[in-house]
C-alpha positions as CSV (number, residue, x, y, z in Angstrom):
1,M,-28.6,18.2,-2.0
2,A,-25.8,20.1,-3.8
3,R,-26.1,23.6,-3.3
4,V,-25.8,24.3,-7.4
5,P,-27.2,21.8,-9.9
6,I,-25.8,18.7,-11.7
7,I,-25.6,18.9,-14.7
8,E,-27.6,16.0,-16.5
9,P,-24.8,13.5,-18.4
10,E,-26.9,13.6,-21.6
11,T,-26.6,17.2,-22.1
12,V,-22.7,16.3,-22.1
13,D,-21.4,17.4,-25.8
14,D,-18.1,18.9,-25.6
15,P,-15.3,16.2,-27.2
16,A,-12.6,17.7,-24.6
17,V,-15.3,17.0,-21.7
18,E,-15.8,13.2,-22.9
19,E,-12.2,12.6,-23.4
20,I,-11.9,13.5,-19.6
21,F,-14.9,11.6,-18.5
22,A,-13.4,8.5,-20.4
23,W,-10.0,8.8,-18.4
24,V,-12.3,9.4,-15.2
25,T,-14.3,6.1,-16.1
26,E,-11.4,4.3,-16.5
27,M,-9.9,5.0,-12.9
28,E,-13.2,5.1,-10.9
29,G,-15.6,3.2,-12.8
30,S,-18.4,5.8,-13.5
31,V,-18.4,9.7,-13.9
32,P,-18.9,10.9,-10.3
33,N,-21.2,13.9,-9.1
34,H,-18.4,16.6,-9.0
35,F,-17.5,16.4,-12.2
36,Y,-21.0,17.4,-13.1
37,L,-21.4,20.4,-10.7
38,E,-18.0,21.8,-12.0
39,L,-19.8,22.0,-15.4
40,N,-21.3,25.1,-14.0
41,F,-18.5,26.4,-15.1
42,P,-17.1,24.9,-18.0
43,E,-14.5,27.2,-19.3
44,Y,-12.8,27.0,-15.6
45,M,-13.7,23.0,-15.3
46,K,-11.8,22.1,-18.5
47,P,-8.5,23.9,-18.1
48,K,-8.5,23.0,-14.0
49,L,-8.7,19.0,-14.9
50,Q,-6.6,19.4,-17.6
51,S,-4.1,20.8,-15.3
52,T,-5.4,17.8,-12.2
53,A,-4.0,15.5,-15.0
54,A,-0.9,16.9,-15.6
55,L,-0.4,17.1,-12.3
56,W,-0.8,13.0,-12.1
57,E,0.5,11.6,-15.2
58,H,3.7,13.8,-15.7
59,G,5.9,14.5,-12.7
60,E,7.7,12.8,-10.5
61,L,5.3,10.9,-8.0
62,S,3.7,7.4,-8.6
63,M,-0.1,6.9,-9.3
64,P,-0.7,5.3,-5.9
65,E,1.6,7.7,-4.1
66,I,-0.6,10.7,-5.6
67,Q,-3.7,9.1,-4.4
68,H,-2.3,8.5,-1.0
69,V,-1.8,11.9,-1.0
70,G,-5.1,12.9,-1.8
71,I,-6.6,10.5,1.0
72,A,-4.0,12.2,3.3
73,V,-4.9,15.7,2.3
74,S,-8.4,15.1,1.8
75,T,-9.6,13.3,5.7
76,A,-7.2,15.5,6.9
77,N,-9.6,18.2,5.7
78,G,-12.2,16.8,6.9
79,C,-14.0,15.8,3.0
80,A,-15.8,12.7,2.9
81,Y,-16.2,13.5,-1.2
82,C,-13.2,13.4,-1.8
83,T,-11.5,11.0,0.3
84,G,-14.1,8.7,-1.0
85,A,-12.8,9.9,-4.5
86,F,-9.4,9.2,-3.9
87,C,-10.0,5.6,-1.6
88,T,-11.9,5.0,-4.9
89,I,-9.2,5.3,-7.0
90,L,-6.5,3.6,-5.2
91,D,-8.7,0.7,-4.3
92,Y,-10.7,0.2,-7.7
93,G,-8.9,2.4,-10.4
94,L,-5.2,0.5,-8.7
95,D,-6.4,-2.7,-7.2
96,A,-5.2,-2.1,-3.6
97,D,-6.4,-4.1,-1.2
98,T,-9.4,-2.6,0.1
99,D,-8.4,-3.7,3.8
100,Y,-5.1,-1.4,3.3
101,V,-7.0,1.5,1.4
102,R,-9.6,1.6,5.1
103,E,-6.5,1.1,7.5
104,F,-4.2,3.8,5.7
105,A,-7.4,6.4,5.4
106,E,-8.3,5.7,9.4
107,Q,-5.0,5.3,10.8
108,G,-2.6,7.5,8.6
109,T,1.2,7.1,8.0
110,D,1.5,4.6,11.2
111,V,0.3,1.5,8.7
112,L,2.5,2.8,6.1
113,D,6.1,0.3,6.1
114,D,7.6,2.5,3.0
115,D,9.8,5.6,4.3
116,R,9.2,7.1,0.7
117,L,5.5,7.0,1.0
118,E,5.8,8.4,4.4
119,T,7.8,10.8,4.1
120,I,5.8,12.1,1.4
121,V,2.9,11.9,3.1
122,E,3.9,13.1,6.1
123,Y,5.1,16.4,3.8
124,A,1.8,16.4,2.2
125,L,0.0,16.8,5.8
126,T,2.6,19.3,6.9
127,I,2.2,22.1,3.8
128,N,-1.5,21.3,4.2
129,D,-1.6,22.4,7.7
130,D,0.6,25.0,7.5
131,P,3.0,25.8,4.8
132,H,4.7,27.8,7.0
133,A,5.9,24.9,8.4
134,V,7.8,23.8,6.1
135,T,11.8,24.0,6.6
136,D,14.9,22.9,4.8
137,A,14.7,19.9,6.3
138,D,11.2,18.5,5.2
139,T,12.6,19.3,1.5
140,E,15.8,17.8,2.4
141,A,13.8,14.9,3.6
142,L,12.2,14.8,-0.2
143,R,15.5,14.3,-1.9
144,E,16.6,12.0,0.1
145,V,14.1,8.9,-0.6
146,G,14.4,10.2,-3.8
147,L,12.0,13.3,-5.0
148,G,13.9,16.3,-7.1
149,N,13.4,19.7,-7.9
150,K,10.2,18.8,-10.3
151,G,8.7,16.2,-8.1
152,I,9.0,18.7,-4.8
153,V,6.8,21.5,-7.1
154,Q,4.8,18.3,-8.0
155,L,4.1,17.4,-4.7
156,T,3.1,21.2,-3.3
157,H,0.9,21.7,-6.0
158,L,-0.6,17.9,-5.8
159,V,-1.8,19.3,-2.2
160,S,-2.9,22.7,-3.2
161,D,-5.4,20.9,-5.9
162,F,-6.7,18.4,-3.8
163,A,-7.1,21.4,-1.2
164,S,-9.2,23.5,-3.9
165,Y,-11.5,19.9,-4.9
166,N,-12.3,19.6,-0.9
167,R,-13.4,23.2,-0.7
168,L,-15.6,23.3,-3.5
169,N,-16.9,19.6,-2.9
170,T,-17.7,20.4,1.2
171,A,-18.6,23.8,0.5
172,L,-21.6,23.2,-2.5
173,D,-22.2,19.7,-0.9
174,T,-22.0,17.7,-3.6
175,D,-24.3,14.3,-3.7
176,Y,-22.5,12.1,-2.6
177,D,-22.0,9.1,-4.8
178,Y,-19.2,6.7,-3.9
179,Q,-19.3,3.1,-1.8
180,E,-20.6,4.1,1.4
181,M,-17.9,1.9,3.1
182,W,-15.7,4.9,2.5
183,R,-18.4,7.8,3.7
184,E,-18.0,6.3,7.1
185,L,-14.4,6.1,7.7
186,D,-13.0,7.7,10.8
187,M,-11.2,10.1,9.0
188,A,-9.2,12.1,12.7
189,A,-5.7,10.3,12.4
190,M,-4.6,12.7,9.7
191,S,-6.9,15.7,10.9
192,P,-4.5,18.7,12.6
193,A,-4.0,18.2,16.2
194,D,-5.5,20.4,18.5
195,D,-3.5,22.9,20.0
């Protein structure tokens, strides 16, 4: 059970929140529990979700690329809730093949045959694990696969944004409400290697 209350959906009457929820429903099929949990702090929830929407809608990365980053970061951080969310969006909202989504979540970049996507995901995993480990060669590799300065900044912010949701949902133990198949994934592939 979540460590803070899940706000009842019928109590939501803020037009800005309702607009966000319509956008979420389009991508995920329903409004997941974490949004209702975040309504415990509505003054922050609205600008936070607007910031997330800007990262998703106004940068250089495609929506599928963004969801791959979300899956990678969430599995690396051991957040089953957020992994379920991003797998759902890639599978349901973006019509990716379910078996492919599962394979990516469990095997990481080994299943990718797209250099751009592999470079993006590898950069995301590097900065998620240790932002001090990023080198000029890493950002140059992003430029070589087509990202400009805006895309590099977008990607870096996305990793931070996803990691913050990972921490929120893990620390507050958000009640899981995605398909069980996503919670049952073996999430070891993108976790940092033990030294």
